[in-house]
N, CA, C and O atoms as a DFTB+ gen file, in Angstrom:
436 C
 N C O
     1  1     -27.570     -37.033     -16.076
     2  2     -27.639     -37.841     -14.879
     3  2     -29.173     -37.318     -14.412
     4  3     -29.356     -36.101     -14.371
     5  1     -30.358     -38.300     -14.035
     6  2     -31.513     -37.725     -13.763
     7  2     -31.713     -37.400     -12.041
     8  3     -30.928     -37.807     -11.185
     9  1     -32.602     -36.806     -11.846
    10  2     -32.581     -36.164     -10.595
    11  2     -33.259     -37.420      -9.703
    12  3     -34.094     -38.098     -10.302
    13  1     -33.022     -37.689      -8.627
    14  2     -33.437     -38.531      -7.995
    15  2     -34.822     -38.053      -7.041
    16  3     -34.825     -37.130      -6.227
    17  1     -35.955     -38.929      -7.379
    18  2     -37.180     -38.578      -6.863
    19  2     -37.618     -38.470      -5.395
    20  3     -37.052     -39.233      -4.612
    21  1     -38.508     -37.665      -4.931
    22  2     -38.178     -37.031      -3.474
    23  2     -39.595     -37.954      -2.946
    24  3     -40.503     -38.447      -3.616
    25  1     -39.365     -37.949      -1.556
    26  2     -40.244     -38.573      -0.941
    27  2     -41.064     -37.574       0.020
    28  3     -40.515     -36.672       0.652
    29  1     -42.578     -37.872       0.056
    30  2     -43.026     -37.028       1.104
    31  2     -43.519     -37.976       1.696
    32  3     -44.035     -38.997       1.241
    33  1     -43.290     -37.484       3.248
    34  2     -44.303     -38.274       4.696
    35  2     -44.715     -37.091       5.531
    36  3     -44.160     -36.248       6.236
    37  1     -46.214     -37.470       5.050
    38  2     -47.122     -36.347       5.727
    39  2     -47.948     -36.869       7.023
    40  3     -49.008     -37.493       6.988
    41  1     -47.333     -36.533       7.997
    42  2     -48.656     -36.927       8.916
    43  2     -49.547     -35.789       9.564
    44  3     -49.198     -34.641       9.838
    45  1     -50.693     -36.343       9.729
    46  2     -51.778     -35.351       9.970
    47  2     -52.408     -35.919      11.254
    48  3     -52.986     -36.996      11.110
    49  1     -52.397     -35.467      12.283
    50  2     -53.136     -35.382      13.704
    51  2     -54.515     -35.088      13.590
    52  3     -54.848     -33.978      13.175
    53  1     -55.380     -35.949      13.909
    54  2     -56.721     -35.698      13.978
    55  2     -57.798     -36.513      14.906
    56  3     -57.594     -37.680      15.241
    57  1     -58.646     -35.979      15.181
    58  2     -59.508     -36.587      16.434
    59  2     -60.164     -37.703      15.930
    60  3     -60.922     -37.716      14.959
    61  1     -59.793     -38.776      16.733
    62  2     -60.456     -40.512      16.319
    63  2     -61.930     -40.311      15.701
    64  3     -62.281     -41.167      14.889
    65  1     -62.621     -39.510      15.932
    66  2     -64.070     -39.261      15.288
    67  2     -64.059     -38.984      13.952
    68  3     -64.914     -39.299      13.125
    69  1     -62.702     -38.173      13.727
    70  2     -62.734     -37.608      11.952
    71  2     -61.517     -38.362      11.237
    72  3     -61.084     -37.992      10.146
    73  1     -60.980     -39.507      11.984
    74  2     -59.734     -40.061      11.121
    75  2     -60.619     -40.738       9.913
    76  3     -60.057     -40.508       8.842
    77  1     -61.652     -41.391       9.768
    78  2     -62.158     -41.688       8.434
    79  2     -62.575     -40.922       7.501
    80  3     -62.413     -41.170       6.306
    81  1     -63.199     -39.832       7.990
    82  2     -63.393     -38.899       7.040
    83  2     -62.281     -38.454       6.789
    84  3     -62.346     -38.432       5.560
    85  1     -60.970     -37.954       7.122
    86  2     -59.737     -37.746       6.577
    87  2     -59.483     -38.548       5.563
    88  3     -59.259     -38.198       4.404
    89  1     -59.528     -40.063       6.158
    90  2     -59.063     -41.033       5.010
    91  2     -59.850     -40.882       3.822
    92  3     -59.343     -40.840       2.701
    93  1     -61.125     -40.795       4.055
    94  2     -61.643     -41.263       2.747
    95  2     -61.150     -39.709       1.627
    96  3     -60.665     -39.780       0.498
    97  1     -61.497     -38.356       2.456
    98  2     -60.877     -37.514       2.047
    99  2     -59.196     -37.512       1.119
   100  3     -58.852     -37.063       0.026
   101  1     -58.740     -37.986       1.819
   102  2     -57.464     -38.157       1.030
   103  2     -56.991     -38.975       0.225
   104  3     -55.925     -38.846      -0.378
   105  1     -57.853     -40.004       0.144
   106  2     -58.198     -41.103      -1.262
   107  2     -59.078     -40.392      -2.123
   108  3     -58.981     -40.538      -3.341
   109  1     -59.886     -39.671      -1.642
   110  2     -60.640     -39.489      -2.882
   111  2     -59.535     -38.094      -3.691
   112  3     -59.190     -37.978      -4.867
   113  1     -59.261     -37.305      -2.610
   114  2     -58.106     -36.244      -3.469
   115  2     -57.151     -37.199      -4.387
   116  3     -57.385     -37.190      -5.595
   117  1     -56.132     -37.991      -3.919
   118  2     -55.269     -38.951      -4.364
   119  2     -56.092     -39.373      -5.560
   120  3     -55.973     -38.492      -6.412
   121  1     -56.792     -40.242      -5.939
   122  2     -57.670     -40.991      -6.757
   123  2     -58.415     -40.035      -7.904
   124  3     -58.763     -40.608      -8.937
   125  1     -58.665     -38.670      -7.782
   126  2     -59.519     -38.018      -8.338
   127  2     -58.356     -36.742      -9.282
   128  3     -58.576     -36.191     -10.361
   129  1     -57.044     -36.599      -8.288
   130  2     -56.627     -35.541      -8.610
   131  2     -54.997     -36.009      -8.825
   132  3     -54.472     -36.120      -9.933
   133  1     -54.332     -36.251      -7.553
   134  2     -52.946     -36.120      -7.161
   135  2     -52.557     -37.170      -8.097
   136  3     -51.713     -36.811      -8.918
   137  1     -52.929     -38.282      -8.174
   138  2     -52.505     -39.546      -9.336
   139  2     -52.259     -38.943     -10.682
   140  3     -51.341     -39.430     -11.341
   141  1     -52.994     -37.885     -11.220
   142  2     -53.020     -37.826     -12.246
   143  2     -51.827     -37.098     -12.764
   144  3     -51.372     -37.144     -13.907
   145  1     -51.399     -36.427     -11.751
   146  2     -50.567     -35.441     -12.248
   147  2     -48.845     -35.692     -12.774
   148  3     -48.189     -36.731     -12.690
   149  1     -48.526     -34.673     -13.192
   150  2     -47.336     -34.784     -14.071
   151  2     -46.195     -35.494     -12.684
   152  3     -46.376     -35.103     -11.531
   153  1     -45.402     -36.231     -12.909
   154  2     -44.215     -36.644     -12.085
   155  2     -44.796     -37.401     -10.906
   156  3     -43.908     -37.757     -10.131
   157  1     -46.315     -37.841     -10.448
   158  2     -46.528     -38.558      -9.525
   159  2     -46.088     -39.758      -9.795
   160  3     -46.213     -40.055     -10.983
   161  1     -45.478     -40.795      -8.926
   162  2     -45.063     -42.118      -8.839
   163  2     -45.982     -43.039      -7.896
   164  3     -46.411     -44.102      -8.343
   165  1     -46.180     -42.762      -7.024
   166  2     -46.800     -43.640      -5.876
   167  2     -47.190     -42.992      -4.639
   168  3     -46.508     -42.034      -4.276
   169  1     -48.271     -43.393      -3.865
   170  2     -48.539     -43.080      -2.728
   171  2     -49.023     -43.996      -1.837
   172  3     -49.834     -44.709      -2.428
   173  1     -48.899     -44.328      -0.627
   174  2     -49.579     -44.932       0.281
   175  2     -49.671     -44.067       1.194
   176  3     -48.912     -43.162       1.542
   177  1     -51.292     -44.629       1.793
   178  2     -51.834     -43.879       3.114
   179  2     -52.299     -44.790       4.206
   180  3     -53.021     -45.770       4.021
   181  1     -51.774     -44.342       5.491
   182  2     -52.018     -45.255       6.573
   183  2     -52.559     -44.817       7.498
   184  3     -52.341     -43.624       7.710
   185  1     -53.318     -45.416       8.280
   186  2     -54.332     -45.415       9.468
   187  2     -53.423     -45.440      10.890
   188  3     -52.649     -46.397      10.894
   189  1     -53.365     -44.789      11.823
   190  2     -52.730     -44.684      12.800
   191  2     -53.695     -45.257      13.696
   192  3     -54.704     -44.580      13.892
   193  1     -53.582     -46.540      14.374
   194  2     -54.043     -47.564      15.307
   195  2     -54.604     -47.043      16.537
   196  3     -55.424     -47.691      17.188
   197  1     -54.210     -45.950      16.863
   198  2     -54.893     -45.165      17.884
   199  2     -55.887     -44.348      17.680
   200  3     -56.593     -44.069      18.649
   201  1     -56.213     -43.713      16.246
   202  2     -57.201     -43.407      15.738
   203  2     -56.715     -41.663      15.636
   204  3     -57.560     -40.893      15.179
   205  1     -55.607     -41.203      15.988
   206  2     -55.231     -39.956      15.797
   207  2     -54.487     -39.511      14.688
   208  3     -54.601     -38.427      14.116
   209  1     -53.880     -40.236      14.485
   210  2     -52.906     -40.013      12.708
   211  2     -53.445     -40.822      11.527
   212  3     -54.136     -41.824      11.337
   213  1     -52.884     -40.028      10.928
   214  2     -53.043     -40.446       9.396
   215  2     -51.771     -39.987       8.714
   216  3     -51.409     -38.814       8.625
   217  1     -51.197     -40.945       8.289
   218  2     -49.916     -40.707       7.496
   219  2     -49.901     -41.390       6.020
   220  3     -50.088     -42.573       5.734
   221  1     -49.657     -40.425       5.280
   222  2     -49.397     -40.173       3.531
   223  2     -48.202     -40.473       3.184
   224  3     -47.545     -39.588       3.732
   225  1     -47.289     -41.317       2.487
   226  2     -46.110     -41.510       1.807
   227  2     -46.531     -41.225       0.546
   228  3     -47.607     -41.574       0.061
   229  1     -45.587     -40.521      -0.039
   230  2     -45.793     -40.396      -1.418
   231  2     -44.342     -40.230      -2.208
   232  3     -43.300     -39.795      -1.717
   233  1     -44.551     -40.680      -3.516
   234  2     -43.133     -40.110      -4.315
   235  2     -43.402     -39.376      -5.340
   236  3     -44.450     -39.416      -5.983
   237  1     -42.384     -38.608      -5.555
   238  2     -42.340     -37.857      -6.881
   239  2     -41.310     -37.743      -7.655
   240  3     -40.219     -38.133      -7.240
   241  1     -41.423     -37.262      -8.762
   242  2     -40.259     -37.425      -9.908
   243  2     -39.303     -36.519      -9.165
   244  3     -38.162     -36.817      -8.810
   245  1     -40.149     -34.971      -8.917
   246  2     -39.161     -34.036      -8.395
   247  2     -39.973     -32.885      -7.636
   248  3     -41.176     -32.630      -7.687
   249  1     -38.938     -32.266      -6.912
   250  2     -39.935     -31.090      -6.195
   251  2     -40.774     -30.309      -6.856
   252  3     -41.828     -29.968      -6.319
   253  1     -40.465     -29.922      -8.052
   254  2     -41.142     -29.282      -8.956
   255  2     -42.253     -29.329      -9.036
   256  3     -43.135     -28.501      -8.806
   257  1     -42.261     -30.835      -9.549
   258  2     -43.701     -31.872     -10.050
   259  2     -44.678     -31.587      -8.661
   260  3     -45.880     -31.360      -8.799
   261  1     -44.149     -31.619      -7.565
   262  2     -45.105     -31.845      -6.605
   263  2     -45.578     -30.335      -6.025
   264  3     -46.656     -30.194      -5.448
   265  1     -44.551     -29.124      -6.271
   266  2     -45.300     -28.124      -5.989
   267  2     -46.307     -28.115      -7.351
   268  3     -47.500     -27.985      -7.079
   269  1     -46.007     -28.222      -8.603
   270  2     -46.710     -27.952      -9.469
   271  2     -48.546     -28.739      -9.086
   272  3     -49.684     -28.291      -9.220
   273  1     -48.144     -29.686      -8.727
   274  2     -49.556     -30.292      -8.149
   275  2     -50.023     -29.459      -7.436
   276  3     -51.039     -28.909      -7.861
   277  1     -49.496     -29.040      -6.113
   278  2     -50.108     -28.400      -4.863
   279  2     -50.348     -27.116      -5.460
   280  3     -50.953     -26.478      -4.599
   281  1     -50.149     -26.192      -6.777
   282  2     -50.723     -25.198      -7.072
   283  2     -51.944     -25.521      -7.807
   284  3     -52.713     -24.563      -7.888
   285  1     -52.425     -26.827      -8.485
   286  2     -53.567     -27.110      -8.988
   287  2     -55.049     -26.824      -8.109
   288  3     -55.074     -27.149      -6.922
   289  1     -56.001     -26.341      -8.606
   290  2     -56.880     -26.039      -7.527
   291  2     -57.603     -27.018      -7.196
   292  3     -58.045     -26.965      -6.048
   293  1     -57.948     -28.136      -7.976
   294  2     -58.486     -29.420      -7.136
   295  2     -57.872     -29.865      -6.283
   296  3     -58.404     -30.557      -5.415
   297  1     -56.398     -29.550      -6.298
   298  2     -55.744     -30.391      -5.004
   299  2     -55.741     -29.688      -3.807
   300  3     -55.716     -30.205      -2.690
   301  1     -55.778     -28.037      -4.156
   302  2     -55.632     -27.057      -3.154
   303  2     -57.042     -27.151      -2.260
   304  3     -57.065     -27.019      -1.036
   305  1     -58.199     -27.400      -3.088
   306  2     -59.338     -27.551      -2.308
   307  2     -59.537     -28.523      -1.251
   308  3     -60.032     -28.407      -0.129
   309  1     -58.914     -29.747      -2.022
   310  2     -58.944     -31.160      -0.790
   311  2     -57.780     -30.763       0.356
   312  3     -58.048     -30.865       1.553
   313  1     -56.608     -30.352      -0.060
   314  2     -56.051     -29.736       1.127
   315  2     -56.534     -28.947       2.073
   316  3     -56.217     -29.180       3.240
   317  1     -57.458     -27.780       1.736
   318  2     -57.921     -26.943       2.529
   319  2     -58.519     -27.846       3.597
   320  3     -58.234     -27.985       4.787
   321  1     -59.669     -28.568       2.618
   322  2     -60.564     -29.402       3.472
   323  2     -59.976     -30.268       4.810
   324  3     -60.422     -30.199       5.955
   325  1     -58.972     -31.012       4.388
   326  2     -58.253     -31.760       5.197
   327  2     -57.489     -30.687       6.525
   328  3     -57.474     -30.946       7.728
   329  1     -56.988     -29.634       5.936
   330  2     -56.561     -28.723       7.196
   331  2     -57.560     -28.293       7.980
   332  3     -57.286     -27.728       9.038
   333  1     -58.757     -28.475       7.620
   334  2     -60.378     -27.699       8.738
   335  2     -60.555     -28.951       9.930
   336  3     -61.148     -28.785      10.996
   337  1     -59.904     -30.225       9.494
   338  2     -60.231     -31.202      10.384
   339  2     -59.020     -31.928      11.053
   340  3     -59.012     -32.809      11.913
   341  1     -58.022     -31.311      10.418
   342  2     -56.584     -31.839      10.870
   343  2     -55.550     -31.237      11.158
   344  3     -55.824     -30.077      10.850
   345  1     -54.295     -31.249      11.640
   346  2     -53.365     -30.663      11.767
   347  2     -52.002     -31.423      11.050
   348  3     -51.679     -32.540      11.454
   349  1     -51.304     -30.814      10.074
   350  2     -50.528     -31.241       9.082
   351  2     -48.984     -31.109       9.664
   352  3     -48.536     -30.151      10.293
   353  1     -48.333     -32.241       9.316
   354  2     -46.723     -31.918       9.804
   355  2     -46.215     -32.379       8.316
   356  3     -46.070     -33.583       8.105
   357  1     -45.987     -31.572       7.444
   358  2     -45.158     -32.275       6.138
   359  2     -43.780     -32.617       6.406
   360  3     -43.125     -32.021       7.261
   361  1     -43.312     -33.576       5.688
   362  2     -41.813     -33.717       5.455
   363  2     -41.160     -34.020       4.161
   364  3     -41.585     -35.065       3.669
   365  1     -40.296     -33.444       3.499
   366  2     -39.642     -33.872       2.308
   367  2     -38.558     -34.520       2.433
   368  3     -37.739     -34.114       3.257
   369  1     -38.253     -35.798       1.575
   370  2     -36.985     -36.798       2.018
   371  2     -36.515     -37.078       0.673
   372  3     -37.013     -36.989      -0.449
   373  1     -35.277     -37.484       1.194
   374  2     -34.549     -38.368      -0.529
   375  2     -34.499     -39.817       0.362
   376  3     -34.476     -39.814       1.593
   377  1     -34.488     -40.806      -0.295
   378  2     -33.911     -42.205      -0.075
   379  2     -32.662     -42.164      -0.043
   380  3     -31.961     -41.642      -0.910
   381  1     -32.252     -42.740       1.012
   382  2     -30.701     -42.851       0.986
   383  2     -30.236     -44.265       1.183
   384  3     -29.046     -44.549       1.053
   385  1     -31.333     -45.341       1.558
   386  2     -30.866     -46.725       1.349
   387  2     -32.446     -47.555       1.570
   388  3     -33.385     -47.270       2.313
   389  1     -32.254     -48.725       0.547
   390  2     -33.479     -49.374       0.343
   391  2     -32.798     -50.608       1.163
   392  3     -31.603     -50.823       0.957
   393  1     -33.688     -51.625       2.309
   394  2     -33.522     -52.617       3.198
   395  2     -34.469     -53.886       2.729
   396  3     -35.666     -53.729       2.965
   397  1     -34.126     -54.994       2.161
   398  2     -35.085     -55.701       2.055
   399  2     -34.840     -57.038       2.626
   400  3     -33.649     -57.238       2.865
   401  1     -35.532     -57.878       2.872
   402  2     -35.352     -59.327       3.659
   403  2     -34.458     -60.229       2.870
   404  3     -33.875     -61.133       3.469
   405  1     -34.286     -60.064       1.535
   406  2     -33.069     -60.900       0.886
   407  2     -31.730     -60.277       1.087
   408  3     -30.744     -60.788       0.555
   409  1     -31.632     -59.214       1.816
   410  2     -30.152     -58.489       2.013
   411  2     -29.680     -58.068       0.787
   412  3     -28.453     -58.061       0.684
   413  1     -30.637     -57.543      -0.634
   414  2     -30.200     -57.121      -1.142
   415  2     -30.385     -55.509      -1.359
   416  3     -31.056     -54.835      -2.141
   417  1     -29.465     -55.208      -0.288
   418  2     -30.002     -53.673       0.163
   419  2     -28.976     -52.661      -0.916
   420  3     -27.830     -53.028      -1.175
   421  1     -29.516     -51.453      -1.449
   422  2     -29.051     -50.867      -1.848
   423  2     -29.031     -49.387      -1.640
   424  3     -30.093     -48.777      -1.511
   425  1     -27.818     -48.750      -1.599
   426  2     -27.552     -47.589      -1.490
   427  2     -27.853     -46.277      -2.513
   428  3     -27.317     -46.210      -3.620
   429  1     -28.504     -45.549      -2.155
   430  2     -29.203     -44.420      -3.237
   431  2     -27.904     -42.948      -3.107
   432  3     -27.373     -42.439      -2.120
   433  1     -27.803     -42.709      -4.320
   434  2     -26.660     -41.711      -3.857
   435  2     -27.234     -40.427      -4.466
   436  3     -26.633     -39.361      -4.336
């Protein structure tokens, strides 16, 4: 049986004047480095409406794949730049249940 993917929900707190800079930086990091890493499944980047938050939701095949990407020099340089302008609150999760409007919910084990 294969391992369940992991979900990372990373919240960055940023000054409103730096929000777009952080969005651009995370976009560049994801497009040029992260999405090409083995084990990457998908990511979504969210802008807080009040200007103080940026949230990245990403799924990885495994924790090991995520850690391997984080040890990559290119990804590390982007991460260091992001930390220079924002506070970072990471979180790792597993999907417990999906909900959809059609009512075809699925429980994840």
